[in-house]
N, C-alpha and C positions, 0 to 999 in steps of 0.2 A: 470510572478514573478522570474522564473526562471534567467531569464535575468537582473533580477535585483539585484538579489544576485551575479550572476556572475559577473557585472560592480564594485560592490561592494568588491569583493575576489579576481580579477584579478589579480592585482598587488601585492596581501598582499601574497598568499599563490599557491604552483604549483596544476596547472588544477586539476590533478588526485584526489589530497586533497579535490580543489571544489565540484566536481563530487560526493562524496562519502558522503560531507556534504548534500548536496541538497538533495540527496537520501536518507538520514535517513531524514529527513523532516516530518511531518506530512502531509500538505501539497502538497509538491510538488514529495515528492515520486522519487520512479527509475523511475518515467515518465520526471520529473522535470530535475531529472542529466540526462539522455540521451540528451534531449533538450540544456541541459548546454552542453554535451561534444561535440556535434554538432557545439554548437558557438566557444566551444574553440578549435576547430580543434583537438579533442583529437582522436586517431583513433579507429574504432568502435573495433575492440577486446581486447583495455583494456581497453573501457569506460564500456561493457556491465556486465564482470566480478564486474566492481569496484560499477555498480549501484545495481547490485540483491544483493551484499551483502551488501549493505549500505543500501538496503529498508528491506530486510529480518534481519539484525543482531538484532533489538528490539521485532521483534514479538514471540519469545519461553517467554521473561519478560516479552509481555505486556499479553498472552493469559494465563502466568502461574499467574499471581498479578495483572491482572487488577479491580478484585472487589477489592480487598484489599485496593487499590492505592485509586479506588473510595471512598470504605469508610471512610477512614483518609480523604481527599478530602475534602467531604462534611460537613465535622465536621468544614471547614474551610469557615469563611463569602467571603472570598479571590475565592474560586473557587468554592462554593456551586452551584451557578447558571450555569458556564459553565459545572459542571461535570452533572448534572440533564440535559441541554440543551444535552450534547453526551448521555446518555441514552435514553432520547425519540427519537434521532435520531436513535439511534440505534434499539429499539426496531420496528420504523417504518419502517427499513429496514430488520430485522429480519424477518419481517411475510412475504416478499419473500423465507426464506427460509424453513420454516412451510409445513406440506404436512397433510392435514386430516387425513390419514390412520395409526393410531397408531402401530396398531396390527403388519404391517410388519417392524419391527425394521432395518432391515437391508437397505432394502429399502427406509426406513424414511435417512438413513446415506448416501445412496450414493444419493438421491435427493441433501439431503443438501448439499453435497460436491461439486456436478455438478453447483446447484446454487452458491453456495460462489466462484469455479472457474469463472463462469460467471461475477460476480459481480466483484471479483477480476481482472479479464483478461480483461474488455472492459472499452477501460480509460475515463469515464466520470465523470464531476465531482460530486466530493462525494463518487467516489467511489477507491479500493486501498488495499494494506496491511493493513494499518492502520485501516480503516471504517470497512473492515474484519474482522479483529480480533475485533473488537466490537462486528460484526457482530453474530461471531459464539462463542463469549462468550456469548450473549444475547439468543441465542436458545441453550446453555450448550452443546457445541458439543466438545468432546473430545479432548484435544492437539493431540494426532496422528492420526484424520480425519482432525484436522482445518490446523495445521502445514503443512503438504504437499500439502494440498490442495492450500494455499492460495502462497507458493511457485513456485508450477506448473501456477496458474493464475498472478505471476509476471513473471515470464519469458515467456506468451503470450504478455502480455502488455506492456514485452517490446521487443518481437520482430514488435509487432504493434507498436510502436510507433519508433525503428530504421528501419523500413520501411519509415515510416514518414520524419524521423530527419535524414536521413543520404541517403536512396533509393533516393525518390523525388528531393530531392535537386539538387542531383548527376545527371537525370537524366534533368532537368530542366537548371540547367550552362553547358548541355554538358562533 
């Protein structure tokens, strides 16, 4: 999918702007941005911060306003089913962050943060900062816990994808 976006925008805008836009998109995020950067031969030192910023830029807004936006969107015929599907998906994924020992609030918070970090950091389909923000919102994590956790998860995912996109091809191509 990142390749399609790159091919569409390649001759229209600078490569740095392409990878920033790709990193902003909910499905592609930083992972797609770094793959696009490698395809566009953008230096890793330039690409990595652009992709992190692009992926993180929407996160505070999502965490602060998601519930209000969902309430508004559910009132429209066009978006009702989409929002309900996203809420169901977030509810399923949020079960991974729940803990039965409710008496230990601090331990529960650390458990949630650790689970959220892994969820964002491991580059699998359906994971990442956008879905992580949905999950954090679904379990009512405070922004002071969720935003830094998502940021560190994005950095970890970025390093892993950088290894796959930049280091391994370098080894293969000699």
